[in-house]
N, CA, C, O and CB atoms as a CASP TS submission, in Angstrom:
PFRMAT TS
TARGET T0000
AUTHOR 0000-0000-0000
METHOD Language model
MODEL 1
PARENT N/A
ATOM      1  N   MET     1      66.757  30.782  92.970  1.00  0.00           N
ATOM      2  CA  MET     1      65.882  29.762  92.714  1.00  0.00           C
ATOM      3  C   MET     1      64.581  29.810  93.508  1.00  0.00           C
ATOM      4  O   MET     1      64.626  29.421  94.675  1.00  0.00           O
ATOM      5  CB  MET     1      66.553  28.558  92.938  1.00  0.00           C
ATOM      6  N   GLY     2      63.476  30.226  93.025  1.00  0.00           N
ATOM      7  CA  GLY     2      62.388  30.575  93.729  1.00  0.00           C
ATOM      8  C   GLY     2      61.680  29.245  94.320  1.00  0.00           C
ATOM      9  O   GLY     2      61.160  29.284  95.435  1.00  0.00           O
ATOM     10  N   PHE     3      61.676  28.038  93.519  1.00  0.00           N
ATOM     11  CA  PHE     3      61.107  26.797  93.836  1.00  0.00           C
ATOM     12  C   PHE     3      62.005  25.947  94.561  1.00  0.00           C
ATOM     13  O   PHE     3      61.567  25.002  95.217  1.00  0.00           O
ATOM     14  CB  PHE     3      60.665  26.147  92.693  1.00  0.00           C
ATOM     15  N   GLY     4      63.161  26.195  94.496  1.00  0.00           N
ATOM     16  CA  GLY     4      64.143  25.191  95.105  1.00  0.00           C
ATOM     17  C   GLY     4      64.437  24.029  94.259  1.00  0.00           C
ATOM     18  O   GLY     4      63.692  23.839  93.298  1.00  0.00           O
ATOM     19  N   GLU     5      65.358  23.267  94.461  1.00  0.00           N
ATOM     20  CA  GLU     5      65.788  22.057  93.695  1.00  0.00           C
ATOM     21  C   GLU     5      65.710  20.642  94.468  1.00  0.00           C
ATOM     22  O   GLU     5      65.755  20.588  95.697  1.00  0.00           O
ATOM     23  CB  GLU     5      67.251  22.293  93.253  1.00  0.00           C
ATOM     24  N   GLY     6      65.621  19.796  93.859  1.00  0.00           N
ATOM     25  CA  GLY     6      65.824  18.319  94.543  1.00  0.00           C
ATOM     26  C   GLY     6      64.679  17.804  95.109  1.00  0.00           C
ATOM     27  O   GLY     6      63.584  18.081  94.618  1.00  0.00           O
ATOM     28  N   PRO     7      64.786  17.049  96.132  1.00  0.00           N
ATOM     29  CA  PRO     7      63.584  16.348  96.954  1.00  0.00           C
ATOM     30  C   PRO     7      62.758  17.318  97.902  1.00  0.00           C
ATOM     31  O   PRO     7      61.669  17.014  98.388  1.00  0.00           O
ATOM     32  CB  PRO     7      64.198  15.157  97.924  1.00  0.00           C
ATOM     33  N   ARG     8      63.379  18.453  98.092  1.00  0.00           N
ATOM     34  CA  ARG     8      62.636  19.584  98.790  1.00  0.00           C
ATOM     35  C   ARG     8      62.118  20.574  97.926  1.00  0.00           C
ATOM     36  O   ARG     8      62.223  21.735  98.321  1.00  0.00           O
ATOM     37  CB  ARG     8      63.466  20.276  99.739  1.00  0.00           C
ATOM     38  N   MET     9      61.613  20.381  96.896  1.00  0.00           N
ATOM     39  CA  MET     9      61.018  21.373  95.918  1.00  0.00           C
ATOM     40  C   MET     9      59.774  21.740  96.485  1.00  0.00           C
ATOM     41  O   MET     9      59.129  21.052  97.276  1.00  0.00           O
ATOM     42  CB  MET     9      60.815  20.833  94.465  1.00  0.00           C
ATOM     43  N   CYS    10      59.481  22.797  96.070  1.00  0.00           N
ATOM     44  CA  CYS    10      58.099  23.512  96.661  1.00  0.00           C
ATOM     45  C   CYS    10      57.017  22.804  95.976  1.00  0.00           C
ATOM     46  O   CYS    10      56.942  22.678  94.754  1.00  0.00           O
ATOM     47  CB  CYS    10      57.940  25.226  96.346  1.00  0.00           C
ATOM     48  N   VAL    11      56.045  22.273  96.977  1.00  0.00           N
ATOM     49  CA  VAL    11      54.868  21.713  96.574  1.00  0.00           C
ATOM     50  C   VAL    11      53.961  22.568  95.658  1.00  0.00           C
ATOM     51  O   VAL    11      53.262  21.995  94.821  1.00  0.00           O
ATOM     52  CB  VAL    11      54.191  21.347  97.722  1.00  0.00           C
ATOM     53  N   GLY    12      53.946  23.721  95.762  1.00  0.00           N
ATOM     54  CA  GLY    12      53.321  24.745  95.027  1.00  0.00           C
ATOM     55  C   GLY    12      53.648  24.730  93.521  1.00  0.00           C
ATOM     56  O   GLY    12      52.824  25.090  92.680  1.00  0.00           O
ATOM     57  N   MET    13      54.900  24.294  93.215  1.00  0.00           N
ATOM     58  CA  MET    13      55.285  24.277  91.842  1.00  0.00           C
ATOM     59  C   MET    13      54.686  22.938  91.172  1.00  0.00           C
ATOM     60  O   MET    13      54.341  22.968  89.991  1.00  0.00           O
ATOM     61  CB  MET    13      56.893  24.363  91.731  1.00  0.00           C
ATOM     62  N   ARG    14      54.577  21.854  91.881  1.00  0.00           N
ATOM     63  CA  ARG    14      53.938  20.686  91.397  1.00  0.00           C
ATOM     64  C   ARG    14      52.455  20.887  91.077  1.00  0.00           C
ATOM     65  O   ARG    14      51.911  20.435  90.070  1.00  0.00           O
ATOM     66  CB  ARG    14      54.102  19.614  92.381  1.00  0.00           C
ATOM     67  N   LEU    15      51.862  21.598  92.017  1.00  0.00           N
ATOM     68  CA  LEU    15      50.371  21.979  91.898  1.00  0.00           C
ATOM     69  C   LEU    15      50.201  22.875  90.653  1.00  0.00           C
ATOM     70  O   LEU    15      49.332  22.649  89.811  1.00  0.00           O
ATOM     71  CB  LEU    15      49.829  22.781  93.246  1.00  0.00           C
ATOM     72  N   GLY    16      51.043  23.869  90.577  1.00  0.00           N
ATOM     73  CA  GLY    16      50.865  24.754  89.348  1.00  0.00           C
ATOM     74  C   GLY    16      51.200  24.096  88.028  1.00  0.00           C
ATOM     75  O   GLY    16      50.484  24.396  87.073  1.00  0.00           O
ATOM     76  N   LEU    17      52.135  23.288  87.854  1.00  0.00           N
ATOM     77  CA  LEU    17      52.195  22.462  86.710  1.00  0.00           C
ATOM     78  C   LEU    17      51.099  21.596  86.376  1.00  0.00           C
ATOM     79  O   LEU    17      50.751  21.571  85.196  1.00  0.00           O
ATOM     80  CB  LEU    17      53.239  21.719  86.798  1.00  0.00           C
ATOM     81  N   MET    18      50.471  20.853  87.247  1.00  0.00           N
ATOM     82  CA  MET    18      49.330  20.140  87.269  1.00  0.00           C
ATOM     83  C   MET    18      48.115  20.914  86.830  1.00  0.00           C
ATOM     84  O   MET    18      47.305  20.431  86.038  1.00  0.00           O
ATOM     85  CB  MET    18      49.167  19.624  88.537  1.00  0.00           C
ATOM     86  N   LEU    19      47.988  22.163  87.368  1.00  0.00           N
ATOM     87  CA  LEU    19      46.761  22.879  86.889  1.00  0.00           C
ATOM     88  C   LEU    19      47.005  23.566  85.489  1.00  0.00           C
ATOM     89  O   LEU    19      46.063  23.827  84.741  1.00  0.00           O
ATOM     90  CB  LEU    19      46.325  23.983  87.968  1.00  0.00           C
ATOM     91  N   VAL    20      48.227  23.826  85.197  1.00  0.00           N
ATOM     92  CA  VAL    20      48.339  24.281  83.687  1.00  0.00           C
ATOM     93  C   VAL    20      48.092  23.207  82.810  1.00  0.00           C
ATOM     94  O   VAL    20      47.442  23.351  81.775  1.00  0.00           O
ATOM     95  CB  VAL    20      49.713  24.845  83.308  1.00  0.00           C
ATOM     96  N   LYS    21      48.629  22.031  83.210  1.00  0.00           N
ATOM     97  CA  LYS    21      48.293  20.745  82.107  1.00  0.00           C
ATOM     98  C   LYS    21      46.906  20.423  82.045  1.00  0.00           C
ATOM     99  O   LYS    21      46.458  20.009  80.976  1.00  0.00           O
ATOM    100  CB  LYS    21      49.012  19.307  82.491  1.00  0.00           C
ATOM    101  N   LEU    22      46.096  20.565  83.120  1.00  0.00           N
ATOM    102  CA  LEU    22      44.769  20.448  83.253  1.00  0.00           C
ATOM    103  C   LEU    22      44.017  21.496  82.360  1.00  0.00           C
ATOM    104  O   LEU    22      43.051  21.147  81.682  1.00  0.00           O
ATOM    105  CB  LEU    22      44.442  20.564  84.673  1.00  0.00           C
ATOM    106  N   ALA    23      44.427  22.642  82.371  1.00  0.00           N
ATOM    107  CA  ALA    23      43.860  23.823  81.579  1.00  0.00           C
ATOM    108  C   ALA    23      43.968  23.643  80.094  1.00  0.00           C
ATOM    109  O   ALA    23      43.079  23.938  79.295  1.00  0.00           O
ATOM    110  CB  ALA    23      44.586  25.131  81.948  1.00  0.00           C
ATOM    111  N   ALA    24      45.193  23.106  79.784  1.00  0.00           N
ATOM    112  CA  ALA    24      45.629  22.981  78.498  1.00  0.00           C
ATOM    113  C   ALA    24      44.842  21.735  77.815  1.00  0.00           C
ATOM    114  O   ALA    24      44.418  21.778  76.660  1.00  0.00           O
ATOM    115  CB  ALA    24      47.186  22.820  78.510  1.00  0.00           C
ATOM    116  N   ALA    25      44.718  20.729  78.595  1.00  0.00           N
ATOM    117  CA  ALA    25      43.774  19.535  78.135  1.00  0.00           C
ATOM    118  C   ALA    25      42.455  19.739  78.039  1.00  0.00           C
ATOM    119  O   ALA    25      41.762  19.028  77.312  1.00  0.00           O
ATOM    120  CB  ALA    25      43.829  18.446  78.953  1.00  0.00           C
ATOM    121  N   THR    26      41.916  20.820  78.825  1.00  0.00           N
ATOM    122  CA  THR    26      40.570  21.266  78.843  1.00  0.00           C
ATOM    123  C   THR    26      40.233  22.105  77.701  1.00  0.00           C
ATOM    124  O   THR    26      39.149  22.049  77.120  1.00  0.00           O
ATOM    125  CB  THR    26      40.293  21.965  80.041  1.00  0.00           C
ATOM    126  N   LEU    27      41.233  22.918  77.383  1.00  0.00           N
ATOM    127  CA  LEU    27      41.158  23.671  76.195  1.00  0.00           C
ATOM    128  C   LEU    27      41.183  22.735  74.933  1.00  0.00           C
ATOM    129  O   LEU    27      40.334  22.876  74.053  1.00  0.00           O
ATOM    130  CB  LEU    27      42.303  24.677  76.173  1.00  0.00           C
ATOM    131  N   LEU    28      42.077  21.864  74.860  1.00  0.00           N
ATOM    132  CA  LEU    28      42.036  20.969  73.457  1.00  0.00           C
ATOM    133  C   LEU    28      40.911  20.235  73.332  1.00  0.00           C
ATOM    134  O   LEU    28      40.354  20.095  72.243  1.00  0.00           O
ATOM    135  CB  LEU    28      43.156  19.940  73.296  1.00  0.00           C
ATOM    136  N   LEU    29      40.384  19.587  74.678  1.00  0.00           N
ATOM    137  CA  LEU    29      39.078  19.012  74.383  1.00  0.00           C
ATOM    138  C   LEU    29      37.865  19.743  73.859  1.00  0.00           C
ATOM    139  O   LEU    29      36.918  19.204  73.285  1.00  0.00           O
ATOM    140  CB  LEU    29      38.691  18.480  75.461  1.00  0.00           C
ATOM    141  N   ARG    30      37.997  21.022  74.118  1.00  0.00           N
ATOM    142  CA  ARG    30      36.687  21.945  74.013  1.00  0.00           C
ATOM    143  C   ARG    30      37.024  22.737  72.622  1.00  0.00           C
ATOM    144  O   ARG    30      36.080  22.822  71.836  1.00  0.00           O
ATOM    145  CB  ARG    30      36.460  23.124  75.493  1.00  0.00           C
ATOM    146  N   TYR    31      38.120  23.255  72.278  1.00  0.00           N
ATOM    147  CA  TYR    31      38.498  24.092  71.232  1.00  0.00           C
ATOM    148  C   TYR    31      39.350  23.343  70.201  1.00  0.00           C
ATOM    149  O   TYR    31      39.841  22.246  70.465  1.00  0.00           O
ATOM    150  CB  TYR    31      39.212  25.264  71.777  1.00  0.00           C
ATOM    151  N   GLY    32      39.508  23.928  69.076  1.00  0.00           N
ATOM    152  CA  GLY    32      40.233  23.391  68.128  1.00  0.00           C
ATOM    153  C   GLY    32      41.134  24.478  67.196  1.00  0.00           C
ATOM    154  O   GLY    32      40.812  25.666  67.212  1.00  0.00           O
ATOM    155  N   LEU    33      42.083  24.093  66.520  1.00  0.00           N
ATOM    156  CA  LEU    33      42.914  24.981  65.566  1.00  0.00           C
ATOM    157  C   LEU    33      42.656  24.578  64.374  1.00  0.00           C
ATOM    158  O   LEU    33      42.550  23.366  64.186  1.00  0.00           O
ATOM    159  CB  LEU    33      44.366  24.983  65.730  1.00  0.00           C
ATOM    160  N   ALA    34      42.506  25.434  63.366  1.00  0.00           N
ATOM    161  CA  ALA    34      42.478  25.103  61.924  1.00  0.00           C
ATOM    162  C   ALA    34      43.119  26.050  61.128  1.00  0.00           C
ATOM    163  O   ALA    34      43.112  27.204  61.558  1.00  0.00           O
ATOM    164  CB  ALA    34      41.166  24.955  61.428  1.00  0.00           C
ATOM    165  N   PRO    35      43.604  25.855  60.195  1.00  0.00           N
ATOM    166  CA  PRO    35      44.690  26.586  59.255  1.00  0.00           C
ATOM    167  C   PRO    35      43.731  27.716  58.856  1.00  0.00           C
ATOM    168  O   PRO    35      42.572  27.414  58.570  1.00  0.00           O
ATOM    169  CB  PRO    35      45.376  25.613  57.812  1.00  0.00           C
ATOM    170  N   SER    36      44.116  28.949  58.818  1.00  0.00           N
ATOM    171  CA  SER    36      43.228  30.295  58.377  1.00  0.00           C
ATOM    172  C   SER    36      43.605  30.428  56.813  1.00  0.00           C
ATOM    173  O   SER    36      44.582  29.919  56.262  1.00  0.00           O
ATOM    174  CB  SER    36      43.712  31.895  59.337  1.00  0.00           C
ATOM    175  N   ALA    37      42.756  31.108  56.316  1.00  0.00           N
ATOM    176  CA  ALA    37      42.874  31.574  54.632  1.00  0.00           C
ATOM    177  C   ALA    37      44.128  32.448  54.662  1.00  0.00           C
ATOM    178  O   ALA    37      44.831  32.405  53.652  1.00  0.00           O
ATOM    179  CB  ALA    37      41.398  32.599  53.940  1.00  0.00           C
ATOM    180  N   ARG    38      44.470  33.149  55.562  1.00  0.00           N
ATOM    181  CA  ARG    38      45.771  33.822  55.476  1.00  0.00           C
ATOM    182  C   ARG    38      47.126  33.086  55.488  1.00  0.00           C
ATOM    183  O   ARG    38      48.161  33.701  55.234  1.00  0.00           O
ATOM    184  CB  ARG    38      45.809  34.679  56.510  1.00  0.00           C
ATOM    185  N   SER    39      47.122  31.849  55.766  1.00  0.00           N
ATOM    186  CA  SER    39      48.244  31.122  55.779  1.00  0.00           C
ATOM    187  C   SER    39      48.564  30.615  54.398  1.00  0.00           C
ATOM    188  O   SER    39      47.778  29.994  53.684  1.00  0.00           O
ATOM    189  CB  SER    39      48.121  30.079  56.729  1.00  0.00           C
ATOM    190  N   PRO    40      49.629  30.899  54.139  1.00  0.00           N
ATOM    191  CA  PRO    40      50.244  30.519  52.428  1.00  0.00           C
ATOM    192  C   PRO    40      50.462  29.012  52.424  1.00  0.00           C
ATOM    193  O   PRO    40      51.101  28.392  53.274  1.00  0.00           O
ATOM    194  CB  PRO    40      51.979  31.334  51.949  1.00  0.00           C
ATOM    195  N   TRP    41      49.854  28.510  51.372  1.00  0.00           N
ATOM    196  CA  TRP    41      49.951  27.042  51.126  1.00  0.00           C
ATOM    197  C   TRP    41      50.439  26.740  49.798  1.00  0.00           C
ATOM    198  O   TRP    41      49.644  27.172  48.964  1.00  0.00           O
ATOM    199  CB  TRP    41      48.649  26.367  51.302  1.00  0.00           C
ATOM    200  N   PRO    42      51.365  26.208  49.316  1.00  0.00           N
ATOM    201  CA  PRO    42      52.303  25.276  50.527  1.00  0.00           C
ATOM    202  C   PRO    42      53.119  26.167  51.397  1.00  0.00           C
ATOM    203  O   PRO    42      53.319  27.327  51.036  1.00  0.00           O
ATOM    204  CB  PRO    42      53.497  24.164  49.815  1.00  0.00           C
ATOM    205  N   LEU    43      53.583  25.735  52.467  1.00  0.00           N
ATOM    206  CA  LEU    43      54.392  26.644  53.333  1.00  0.00           C
ATOM    207  C   LEU    43      55.958  26.501  52.587  1.00  0.00           C
ATOM    208  O   LEU    43      56.438  25.548  51.973  1.00  0.00           O
ATOM    209  CB  LEU    43      54.326  26.097  55.126  1.00  0.00           C
ATOM    210  N   GLU    44      56.524  27.821  52.899  1.00  0.00           N
ATOM    211  CA  GLU    44      57.902  27.968  52.378  1.00  0.00           C
ATOM    212  C   GLU    44      58.585  28.345  53.469  1.00  0.00           C
ATOM    213  O   GLU    44      58.219  29.300  54.153  1.00  0.00           O
ATOM    214  CB  GLU    44      58.107  28.932  51.249  1.00  0.00           C
ATOM    215  N   MET    45      59.740  27.563  53.760  1.00  0.00           N
ATOM    216  CA  MET    45      60.460  27.904  54.828  1.00  0.00           C
ATOM    217  C   MET    45      61.447  29.009  54.515  1.00  0.00           C
ATOM    218  O   MET    45      62.044  29.118  53.444  1.00  0.00           O
ATOM    219  CB  MET    45      61.084  26.756  55.336  1.00  0.00           C
ATOM    220  N   ASP    46      61.557  29.808  55.546  1.00  0.00           N
ATOM    221  CA  ASP    46      62.571  30.982  55.600  1.00  0.00           C
ATOM    222  C   ASP    46      64.119  30.560  55.815  1.00  0.00           C
ATOM    223  O   ASP    46      64.566  30.181  56.897  1.00  0.00           O
ATOM    224  CB  ASP    46      62.149  31.955  56.822  1.00  0.00           C
ATOM    225  N   ARG    47      64.907  30.688  54.564  1.00  0.00           N
ATOM    226  CA  ARG    47      66.267  30.053  54.713  1.00  0.00           C
ATOM    227  C   ARG    47      67.092  30.848  55.459  1.00  0.00           C
ATOM    228  O   ARG    47      68.137  30.374  55.904  1.00  0.00           O
ATOM    229  CB  ARG    47      66.939  29.783  53.458  1.00  0.00           C
ATOM    230  N   THR    48      66.649  32.488  55.756  1.00  0.00           N
ATOM    231  CA  THR    48      67.691  33.067  56.389  1.00  0.00           C
ATOM    232  C   THR    48      67.552  32.851  57.964  1.00  0.00           C
ATOM    233  O   THR    48      68.448  33.254  58.706  1.00  0.00           O
ATOM    234  CB  THR    48      67.747  34.521  55.981  1.00  0.00           C
ATOM    235  N   SER    49      66.447  32.226  58.455  1.00  0.00           N
ATOM    236  CA  SER    49      66.199  32.036  59.784  1.00  0.00           C
ATOM    237  C   SER    49      67.065  30.899  60.387  1.00  0.00           C
ATOM    238  O   SER    49      67.209  29.864  59.736  1.00  0.00           O
ATOM    239  CB  SER    49      64.776  31.785  59.952  1.00  0.00           C
ATOM    240  N   PHE    50      67.628  31.039  61.561  1.00  0.00           N
ATOM    241  CA  PHE    50      68.489  29.797  62.129  1.00  0.00           C
ATOM    242  C   PHE    50      67.433  28.867  62.559  1.00  0.00           C
ATOM    243  O   PHE    50      67.774  27.686  62.489  1.00  0.00           O
ATOM    244  CB  PHE    50      69.553  30.160  63.450  1.00  0.00           C
ATOM    245  N   LEU    51      66.123  29.111  63.027  1.00  0.00           N
ATOM    246  CA  LEU    51      65.040  28.172  63.495  1.00  0.00           C
ATOM    247  C   LEU    51      64.162  27.837  62.262  1.00  0.00           C
ATOM    248  O   LEU    51      64.142  28.630  61.320  1.00  0.00           O
ATOM    249  CB  LEU    51      64.133  28.838  64.696  1.00  0.00           C
ATOM    250  N   ALA    52      63.482  26.767  62.231  1.00  0.00           N
ATOM    251  CA  ALA    52      62.513  26.639  61.232  1.00  0.00           C
ATOM    252  C   ALA    52      61.424  27.438  61.256  1.00  0.00           C
ATOM    253  O   ALA    52      60.595  27.206  62.135  1.00  0.00           O
ATOM    254  CB  ALA    52      62.087  25.486  61.183  1.00  0.00           C
ATOM    255  N   TYR    53      61.194  28.481  60.367  1.00  0.00           N
ATOM    256  CA  TYR    53      60.205  29.597  60.255  1.00  0.00           C
ATOM    257  C   TYR    53      59.642  29.626  58.808  1.00  0.00           C
ATOM    258  O   TYR    53      60.349  29.636  57.800  1.00  0.00           O
ATOM    259  CB  TYR    53      60.885  31.012  60.624  1.00  0.00           C
ATOM    260  N   ALA    54      58.217  29.639  58.827  1.00  0.00           N
ATOM    261  CA  ALA    54      57.517  29.764  57.577  1.00  0.00           C
ATOM    262  C   ALA    54      57.601  31.306  57.128  1.00  0.00           C
ATOM    263  O   ALA    54      57.346  32.202  57.934  1.00  0.00           O
ATOM    264  CB  ALA    54      55.985  29.246  57.745  1.00  0.00           C
ATOM    265  N   LYS    55      57.962  31.559  55.834  1.00  0.00           N
ATOM    266  CA  LYS    55      57.906  32.846  55.369  1.00  0.00           C
ATOM    267  C   LYS    55      56.220  33.286  55.465  1.00  0.00           C
ATOM    268  O   LYS    55      55.283  32.539  55.182  1.00  0.00           O
ATOM    269  CB  LYS    55      58.594  32.879  53.805  1.00  0.00           C
ATOM    270  N   GLY    56      56.138  34.490  55.871  1.00  0.00           N
ATOM    271  CA  GLY    56      54.741  34.835  56.179  1.00  0.00           C
ATOM    272  C   GLY    56      53.948  34.473  57.364  1.00  0.00           C
ATOM    273  O   GLY    56      52.837  34.949  57.599  1.00  0.00           O
ATOM    274  N   GLY    57      54.610  33.540  58.168  1.00  0.00           N
ATOM    275  CA  GLY    57      54.014  33.181  59.197  1.00  0.00           C
ATOM    276  C   GLY    57      52.890  32.055  59.099  1.00  0.00           C
ATOM    277  O   GLY    57      52.455  31.826  57.970  1.00  0.00           O
ATOM    278  N   VAL    58      52.390  31.346  60.150  1.00  0.00           N
ATOM    279  CA  VAL    58      51.533  30.394  59.912  1.00  0.00           C
ATOM    280  C   VAL    58      50.252  31.045  60.823  1.00  0.00           C
ATOM    281  O   VAL    58      50.385  31.207  62.036  1.00  0.00           O
ATOM    282  CB  VAL    58      52.154  28.868  60.320  1.00  0.00           C
ATOM    283  N   TRP    59      49.231  31.334  60.243  1.00  0.00           N
ATOM    284  CA  TRP    59      47.879  31.825  60.810  1.00  0.00           C
ATOM    285  C   TRP    59      47.147  30.590  60.946  1.00  0.00           C
ATOM    286  O   TRP    59      47.149  29.668  60.131  1.00  0.00           O
ATOM    287  CB  TRP    59      47.058  32.907  59.877  1.00  0.00           C
ATOM    288  N   ALA    60      46.404  30.653  62.242  1.00  0.00           N
ATOM    289  CA  ALA    60      45.343  29.766  62.488  1.00  0.00           C
ATOM    290  C   ALA    60      44.088  30.170  63.138  1.00  0.00           C
ATOM    291  O   ALA    60      44.185  31.072  63.970  1.00  0.00           O
ATOM    292  CB  ALA    60      45.813  28.822  63.174  1.00  0.00           C
ATOM    293  N   THR    61      42.911  29.658  62.908  1.00  0.00           N
ATOM    294  CA  THR    61      41.729  30.035  63.520  1.00  0.00           C
ATOM    295  C   THR    61      41.512  29.113  64.855  1.00  0.00           C
ATOM    296  O   THR    61      41.759  27.907  64.822  1.00  0.00           O
ATOM    297  CB  THR    61      40.553  29.907  62.462  1.00  0.00           C
ATOM    298  N   PHE    62      41.085  29.696  65.903  1.00  0.00           N
ATOM    299  CA  PHE    62      40.774  29.019  67.192  1.00  0.00           C
ATOM    300  C   PHE    62      39.202  29.273  67.353  1.00  0.00           C
ATOM    301  O   PHE    62      38.660  30.378  67.329  1.00  0.00           O
ATOM    302  CB  PHE    62      41.702  29.648  68.504  1.00  0.00           C
ATOM    303  N   GLY    63      38.625  28.131  67.510  1.00  0.00           N
ATOM    304  CA  GLY    63      37.129  27.883  67.673  1.00  0.00           C
ATOM    305  C   GLY    63      36.810  26.960  68.604  1.00  0.00           C
ATOM    306  O   GLY    63      37.580  26.146  69.113  1.00  0.00           O
ATOM    307  N   ARG    64      35.524  27.121  68.839  1.00  0.00           N
ATOM    308  CA  ARG    64      34.925  26.123  69.767  1.00  0.00           C
ATOM    309  C   ARG    64      34.519  24.806  68.943  1.00  0.00           C
ATOM    310  O   ARG    64      34.048  24.934  67.813  1.00  0.00           O
ATOM    311  CB  ARG    64      33.614  26.776  70.516  1.00  0.00           C
ATOM    312  N   LEU    65      34.698  23.593  69.494  1.00  0.00           N
ATOM    313  CA  LEU    65      34.409  22.516  68.553  1.00  0.00           C
ATOM    314  C   LEU    65      32.994  22.134  68.630  1.00  0.00           C
ATOM    315  O   LEU    65      32.414  22.420  69.677  1.00  0.00           O
ATOM    316  CB  LEU    65      35.267  21.322  68.800  1.00  0.00           C
ATOM    317  N   GLU    66      32.289  21.491  67.632  1.00  0.00           N
ATOM    318  CA  GLU    66      30.808  21.220  67.740  1.00  0.00           C
ATOM    319  C   GLU    66      30.653  20.158  68.601  1.00  0.00           C
ATOM    320  O   GLU    66      31.564  19.336  68.694  1.00  0.00           O
ATOM    321  CB  GLU    66      30.120  20.907  66.443  1.00  0.00           C
ATOM    322  N   GLU    67      29.537  20.032  69.313  1.00  0.00           N
ATOM    323  CA  GLU    67      29.370  18.950  70.220  1.00  0.00           C
ATOM    324  C   GLU    67      28.631  17.874  69.545  1.00  0.00           C
ATOM    325  O   GLU    67      27.691  18.069  68.774  1.00  0.00           O
ATOM    326  CB  GLU    67      28.681  19.374  71.462  1.00  0.00           C
ATOM    327  N   ALA    68      29.156  16.607  69.910  1.00  0.00           N
ATOM    328  CA  ALA    68      28.779  15.475  69.381  1.00  0.00           C
ATOM    329  C   ALA    68      27.362  15.153  69.857  1.00  0.00           C
ATOM    330  O   ALA    68      27.124  15.012  71.056  1.00  0.00           O
ATOM    331  CB  ALA    68      29.744  14.465  69.688  1.00  0.00           C
ATOM    332  N   ALA    69      26.305  15.023  68.797  1.00  0.00           N
ATOM    333  CA  ALA    69      24.879  14.552  69.375  1.00  0.00           C
ATOM    334  C   ALA    69      24.753  13.018  69.642  1.00  0.00           C
ATOM    335  O   ALA    69      23.703  12.553  70.084  1.00  0.00           O
ATOM    336  CB  ALA    69      23.694  14.935  68.319  1.00  0.00           C
TER
END
């Protein structure tokens, strides 16, 4: 176990988790996801998959949000 367990956990792990959460929040504030034209609609679930999986996949576009004036 690289970071250890319990009360003597590595401080670097907490810092790393905090930085990843901060980066994710910053991306969500500045960028957005929208369904792509390649995504089938309505979604049809793959019945042969153990997990919930859409047939043909779910495609999305990732783009910068417009600044509010």
